[in-house]
N, C-alpha and C positions, 0 to 999 in steps of 0.2 A: 204401864209408866213408860214415856218415850225417854230414850237416853241419847244425848248430844254426843257425836263424835267429830272432833276437830282435825283439820289438816293443817299442819304449820304453814303459813303464808311466807315460803320463801322461794328464791329462784328455782327454776326447773334445770337441773344440771343433767349432762350428758348420759351420767350412771343411772338416773332416775328415767331417762327415756329408755335406756337398755332394759332396766328392771320392768317397766310397764310393758314393753315389746314382748319379752319373754312371758310375762303374766298373761298376756293375751293368748300367746301360743300355746302354753303349757295347761293353763287351767281350762281351756276350751276344748283339750283333747284328752285331758287325764280322767281317770275313773275315781271312784271314791276310795278304792283300795290302794292307788297311788299317792294318796293326798298327804299321808304322813311323810313321805319321801320329799314332795315338794316343800314342806314346811322347813326343812333342813337346809334348802338352797338359799344363796346369798340374795338373790333378786326378791325372795318372797318376803324375807324380814326387812330389806332395804324399803321395798314398796310399802308394807302394810305398818312399819314402824314409822311412817310419816303422819299416822293417826293416833290420836288419842283420846280417851274419855273426858268429857268436860268437867266431871267432878272426881277424876282420878289421873291428874295428868302426868303422873309418873309413870303410869301404866301404857304401853305401848299394845297395838292392837295385834301383832303377830301371834303373840303367844295365847291370845283369847280365841282365835278363830279354830273351831274344832271341825268343821265339815267342809268340804268342797262347795256345796251350795251356799255356806255364807261367804265363802272366798269370791264365788262368783257374782253374787249380789253386791258385795263391796267393791270390788274392782269396777262394776259398771257404775256404782256412784262416784267412784274416784275419776273415771273417764269424764262423767257428766261434770264433775267440777272443775277438772284440770283443763279440759278442752275449751273452757273460756278463759282461762288465764295463759295458756301456752299455745301458739300456733304450731309447735312441733308435736304437741300431744294431739291436736286436732286433725293434723295430716296424719299421724299414726293411725287414728282411729278411721280416717277415710279409706286407707290402705290396706285396713285389716277387717273391713266390715264383715266378710264371710266367716270369720273365727269368731268375732264377737256375736254375730246372730246364732252360732252353735250354743253359747251360753243360756239362749232363751229357748231351746227347742222343746222343753219340758216344762216350762214355766212360763205360762201366760203374763202373770205379773212382771216377771223379769224381761219378758218380751216387750213388754210397754216401755219399761224403763230404755231398752236398747233402741226402741223407735224413737224415743225422746232424744236419746244421744245422738242418734243419726240426723234428727232434725236440726240438732244445734251445728254440728260440724258441717253439715252441708247446707245451712242457712234454710230449710225448710221452714215455712210458717203459713199455718192455717189462718187467714184473715179473720175470719169469723164461722162459727157453726152453722150449719145448714138450716138447723131448725130454729135458729135464732135470727135469721133473715126477716125482713120486713115483709109483708104481704106483696108489696109491689115487687121487691127482688125474687120472691119464690115464684111469682107467676112469669116474670122476664126469663129467669133460668129454665123453667119448664118450656117455654116458647123457643128459647135457644136450642135446646136439646131436640125439640122438634123440627125446628128449621134445620139445624145440621143433619139429622137422619135422611132428609132429602137430597142432600148434597153428595151421597155416597152412592155407587153403584148398589151396592147392597149393604146392609149391617150385618156384623157376626153376632154369635149367640152371647158373648161377652158384652158388647155393648146394648145389646136388648136386655141382659140382666142389669147392667149399670143404670140405664133408664129407669127400670123398674124400682130399683134400690133407691135411687135419688128421689123419685117422686113420692115414694113411701116415706122418707126422711122429712121432706117438704109437706107431706099431708096435703098434695096439691094434684089437680087433675091436668090433663094435657091442654096448654092454653096456646092460641096464636094471638100475633099481633099484624097489624097491616103495615105498621111502620116501624119494625123492631129496632132499628138503629136510633131512631128518635127516642124511643123508650128507654134504651140503655144509657143515653146521654142525660134523659131525664133525672136519673138515679143520683140522689144528692151524697150517697156514702160512696166514696172510693173503695173502702173496704168491702162493701157488698158487690161492687163492679168487679173487683179483683177476685172474689170468690166464685162469682159466675164465670169468669174465664177460665179459672182453675178448672172448674168443673167441665167445661167445653173442651179444654185441652185434654183432660183425662179421658173424655168420650173419643176424641179423635185419636188419642195414642192407644187406644184399646183396638182399634181397626187390625193393626199389625204388630203392637206392642214397639212402635217407633213413630217419628214424625216425618218419615219420608214423603207421606202422601201431599205435605205442604209444599214439596218442590215440584209437584206436577198438577195439583188440584187447584186451580186460582180461584174458584168459587169459596173454597173452604178458607183460602188465605185472605180473601176479600171480606169474608165473615169475621176472621180474627182481628182485621184491621179496623172493624165498626169500634172496637173498644177504646181505639185512640191511645193505645199504650206505646210506650219506647219500645224499640227493638230489644234494648237492653233488659227491660222488665219482662218481656215476653219470653226472652230466653232463659232468664231467671226461673220463671214459672214451669218452663218446660224442663229445665233440669230437675226440679222439685219432683214432676211427674215421672221422670225417668228413673229417679232414685227407687220409686215403690216397685218398679220393676214389671209387674204384671197385675192382672185383674184383683187377684187375693191381696196384694200389697195394698192396692189402691182402697179396697173395700175395708181392709183393716183398721185403716187410719180414720175412717168414718166410724167404725163401730167401736171405738177404744177410745176412752178419755185419758190417754197416756200424759196429756198437759196438764192434767187436774192433780191436786194435791193428794196424796196417797195417806191412809191411815198408817203411817210408818212407825215400827218398832223403834226406830233411832233416825236421827236427822243428821246429815252431814255438811259441814259448812268450813270457811277459813278461819283461822286464827291468826293474827299478827305476831304474837308471842306466847308461846306455851310455857307457863310458869312451872319450871322443872323444880322437883325437891332438889334442894342445893346439895350437889355432890362435894364434898369436902375434899379438895385436893390435898394428897399427902406429898411431902416434900421428898423428892428423889434427888440423892447427890450422887453424882457420877464421877467418882474420884480414882477409877481404875478403868483400864481400857475395855471397851466393848468391841468386839469383832462379830460382825453379821454376815454370815456366809453366802455365797451366790444361791439363789432359790430359797432362802430363809426369809421369813416376814417377822420383823421385830416390832412390836406395837406398844406404845408407851401412852397410857390414857388416864386423865384425871389425876395429873402430876404438877407439881411446882418443881420444874426441873433445873438443877444447878449444875453447871458442867465443869469440871476442873481436870478432866482427863480428854482422851480422844474415842469418839465413835468411828470405827472403820466400816463402811457399809458397802458389801459387793451384793447385797440383796435388796430387800425392801425394808425402809425405815418410815413407819407411821407415828405421827404425833397428834393425838386429838384430844381436844378438850383440856389442854394444858397451858400453864404459863412457863415459857421457857426464858430463861436468863443466860446471856452470853457475855463475856468478858469481865465477869465477876472477879476472876483470877486472870491476871495477864500473862500471857505467853513468855516463857523464860528459857531459850534453849540452854542457858549454863544450869539453871536448876531443873532442866528437863520437865517443865511445866507446860503443857499445851491443852488448851482447851479449844477444840474444833471437831467437826464433823467432816470425815474424808469420804468422798463417794468414788467408789470403784466403776469398772466399765459396766454399762447396761443396769445399773442400780437404779433404784427408785425411792425419791424422798417425797413423802406426803406430809404436810402440815395443814391440819384442819380444825377449824373452831378453836383456834389458841390465840395467845397473845405471846408475842415475842419481844423481849426488852433488852436493849444493849446498856450495860451498866457503865461501860468505860471505852476509851478509845483505844484500839491497837490497829497498827498499821497492816496487819495479817487479817486476810479474810477467816470468817468464823465457819462458814461451809464452804469447802475447797474441793474441786476434783482432782484427782490424782492424774499426772502428766499424760495426755492424750488418751484419757479414758472419757468415754461419754455417758452421762446419767440422764435420768428424766426427774423433772421436777414439778410438783403440784402444790400450788399454795391456794387454798380456800377458806373463805370466811375467817380471815385472821388478822389481828391488829399487829402492828408492828410499831414500836415506839422507840425513838431516838437510835434507830438502827443505821449504822453505816458500816462499810466493808463487811457486808453479810454474806454475799454469794460470788463465787469466782469459780467458774467450772466449764468445761466443754460439755455441751448437753443436746441429747436428741431431741427432746421434748420439753417445753415449759408451758405450763398452764397455770395462769394467775387470775383468780376470779373473787369478787366480792372482798377483796382486801382493803384495809385502811393503813395508809403509811402517815404517821404523825412524827413531824419533826425529824425527818430522815434527812441528815443534812448532806449528803452525798455518797457517791459509791454504793448504792444498795447492792445492786448487781454488776459484775462484769461478766458476761457470758459470751460463748460462741456456740452459735445454734446450728445443728445438723438436719433438724426436722421442723416441727410446727413451733410457733412461738404465739401465744395469746395472752394478751392482759386486758381484762374485761370487767367493767361494773366496779372499779375501783376509785378510792378517794385518796387524793396525796394533799395532805394539810401541813403547811409550816407556819406555826405560831410562834415559836422561840427556839432558841439553841437548845441541844441536849444539856441535861444537868451535870455534865463532866466536861472536863478541859479538852479542847480540839485546837491542835494546832492549825495554823494559817496554811491553806491549801497551797501545794506545789503547782505551777501553772504548766504541768506537763498536760498532754492532750487529755487523758482519761480522767485525770484528778478532779475535774470542774463537772462531773456528770453523776447525775444520780441513777439513771438506768442505762447502760452501755451495753449493745447488742453488736458482737461481731458475727454477721450472718453468712455462714457458709452453706446454706441451704439455698435451692432454687425457688423454694417456697416463700411467700410473703410473711413477713412478721406482722402481726396485727395488733395494734393498740386502740381498743374502741370502748365508748360509753363509760370513759373515766371522767372524773373532776379534779382540777388542781385548784386550790385556795391558797394564795400567798398571803399572809398577814404580818410576816417579819421577815426581812432580809438581812444577811451579813456577807457582804462582798468580799470579805476576806476568807470566809470559812464555807460558805454555801455554794452548791453547784450553780454554774451560769448555763449549763445545759441540762435539760430535764430528760430527754431521752434521745438516744444517738445511734446511728447504724454506721458501721464502717462505711466511708465513703465509696470505697471501690466497688462495694455490692450492696448498695443502700436500699434493699427491698423491704422498707418499712411503710406501712400503711398506717396513718394516724387519721382517726374517723370518729364522728359522732361524740366528741369529747369538748369540754369546757375548761379554758385556762383563764383564770381571775386573779388579777392583782388587785388587792384591797388597800395598798399603800397609795399616798399621795405621788410619790414619784415612779416613773416607770423605771423597770430595770430588765435586763436582758434574759430571756428564757428560751434559749435555743433548742430547737426540735431539727433532727436531721432525718428527713423521711423521704421516700420517693414519691408518696402521694399522700396529700391532706385533703380530707374530705368532710364537710358537713360540721366543722367545728368553730366555736366563738372564742375570740380573744380579746381581753379587756386590760387596757393600761399597760401594754407590754412593748417592748423594743428588741431590735434584732431577734426575730422570733424564730425565722424559718430558713433552713437550707434544704430546698426541695425542688422539683421540676414541676410538679402539678399543684394548683389550689383550686379546688371545686367547692361552690355552695357554702363558703364560709362566710364569717362576719368578725369584722375587725372594728372596736371602738377605742377611740384616744390611743391608738397605737401608732408606731413610727418605726421607720426602718425594717420594714417586713422582711426583706430579703436583700441584705447588704452585700454580702460576698460575691465575688465574681462566680459565675456558672458558665462553663464553655457550653452548655446545653440550653435550649430553649427553655424558657419558665411559662407555662401555661396557666393561666389566671381566668377563670368561668365562673359566673353566676355568683360572684362574690360583693358584698358590701363593706365599705371603709367609712365609716362615720365617725363624725367629730375629729377630724385629723387637725393637729396642731404642729405638726412637723412634717418633714420629708418622709415620704412613704417608701420610694425606691431609689435611694441615691446610688451613684453608679462610680466605681473606680474607672480610670481611663488607662488607654495602654500607654507603654513607654515611648517617647521620642527623644532624641538627643536634641541638644541646644541649637544645632545647626539646621535643624528640620525645617521645612517651609510649610509643611502641614499642620493643621491642628490635631491634638490629641483626642482620640476617639472614645466613647462610652463602651464599656465592656457590656452593659446589661442587654439581654437578648428577651424580651417579654412580649406576649401576646395576650391582651385583654378582650374578653368578649363577655357582654351582658353583665357589666359590673357598674356599680354606683359608688360614688365618692361625694363626701360632703365634709366641709371644714368648720373649724372652731376656732377663732383667732387668727392673727397673721402668721403666716408661715415665712420664715426667714430664708430659706434656701429654695432650691427648685423642688418642686413637689413630686414630679416625676422624671428620672433621666433615662433616655432610651438609646441603645445602641442598634447596630444594623440587624435587619430580620425581625425586627419588632412591628407590632401592630395595634391599634385599637378600635376595636368594632362595637357598635351598639351599646355604648356606655353613656353614662349620665354624670355630670360634674356639677355640684350645686354648692352655691355660698361658700366658695373658697377665696381666700384672699392671700396674696404672696407679695414679697418683696420682689421676686424675679420671676421665672417662668412657671407657669403650671406644667407644661410639659416640655422639657428641655432635650434637644437632640444633638447628638453628635456623631456623624457618619461621613463616610467617604463620598465623593462626589458621583460614585456610581451607584450609589444605594438609594433606596426611597422608601420612607415609611408612611404606610397608610392608615389615615384617621377616617373612619367611614360610620356614617349613621349615628354620630354622637351629639348629645345636647350638652350645652354650656350654658349653666343658668346662675346669673349673678355672681360670675367669677372675676376677679380684678386682680390688677397688679400696681405695684408702685413704679414699675418702669416708665421712662419719659414717652416710649414709643407705644405704651399700652398693650404690647402684643403679649398674650398669655402662652402662646405656641412658638417655640423657636422653630421657624420653617427654613431658614437660610443661613448659610455657612459661607465663609470666605478663606481663601488660601492664596498664598503667593507661589507663581511659577517662575522658573527661571528665565525664560524667553518671552513669554506672553504676559507676565505680569499678574496682577490680581484676577483670581476667579471666583466669582459669588455664584454659589450652586443651591439649588432647591433640595432639601432634605425631607419635606413632609407633603404628601398628597392628601388634602383635605376633600372629602367628597360627602354630599348630602348631610352635613351637619347644620346645626341650629346654635346660634350664639343669642343669647336672650338676656 
């Protein structure tokens, strides 16, 4: 009877990668006598406890594996399955093929599995079995090998053995064609043609166990070109052949049906959600101080945690599968009531697979680093509900993955990062205010921010693959800045993320970052404070970057769709009332390969540009304005280049019908009025 084994279909984490790497190394080199010691190691339990039985989902596999051979077989199966899901696992397999092949040294069945694994990660594919080729294809393959043999000065023993082996599989004799190229092109099946080329390249490779001869023997090179495959396709096949390494490796693939389904004792597959036997969480009331010493690991698991005292952590605090409530009892210095977690120097806080719920507003942060002490914080697979004033600390490393922030109104964290910061695969949802009273926000710099990073590291802080959905907004209480890095050292990178306002009215969702890449923004205003925007998408947005920026703003490969308001308004420099010159725009923006489209009448200037700005290879379509599409205000010595752009159905209500402000005037004391050119328009189309 077959027993299904199931792998929990979750994101592969760095610790999973480390566990698999250790498993490959240790299971391939250990003996049966060492197996019991292996089972005690952390990586063994983390790896094999990803798997459970289909009919006993509360039982993990690690405790059921009793022999090294079982571990070897299951490891290969795990690699087969996960290499399809994770590029990192696939690369791990590629880099450890020698150790993996050791697993099958004494087991032909397992070696078949390993070869199948290698085929997957290296993209090796047999188009069709030789014995299943049509009679026409078999004869053409025989003729190709015959022809190739005449193009070498001599053929070696391996090449001769290979030809005999192939002809036996084909059950065909040696055939010749008067016009072999015509016969190849007459084949209807591209798969058959590909398999013939594979066999020909294997035969060529066996000359010296490489393809160097193709660099010097043009007759053989011309022979390969008869198949009319692309250079890329031929290189792929050559890479497949090189993976087999030698004669034995090539013959092994023909002699073993490792791509066939085996009569397995068990099957391995993914499951999206393993139905655990419900672990009933016990209530844990922390009403007296807990001190975690340096080097100590303190684990709280499967608990409903109610904190009304302090946890002082100088070691490691791990919270797993818990529901953690904070601010149930408010801090009160007079009554000496403190409910908080204090993080000491080099301490580690890990919260995994848990739910954190804030029950009341407190101006003090719940998790706080001691003065000038640097901690490490790891948040994974955790839901944060109504959380504000949650974390305030100097930190070495912060890793936040697969977390869900629900109705976190502001000030979730305020941290100073000295190492790595990563926030990835998270969801940020605002549906309502928390269920407790929140004071109107103070308009100090930090009090309007949800995630504030003061970055003291030279490394970039990464915010990636996150999704923000706003269904509710309270201007008096809610953040107006989503994520901000201190502007003096703003090395925050925001990428691959979606920011969506589901409300009718636009509102400000400011992001301060050095670089914004491959992000989408919907129905937002006053969005970015940055110096680089690349491959982004803005729909129904306005005032993309409104603040003055002394540095250039680069915008490339970005689309602005359905714009109904100014995109890039600019402040002007100050001039006194006696000045004769105009006031110039501050904006310094370079646009390249961007698209702009309108939706309705735009009342102000669409884009306002100051000196050092440029627009190249951009497209403007269906934009209606009361004033200028591109307004420029610079001094008489500067010039803005607008080149290779298309302006399609762009109109203005101005009397002069000019959509680009190309000229400016100024008064001179002696010479009178000066009219000067501000824009150089080259190779543009106005349709």
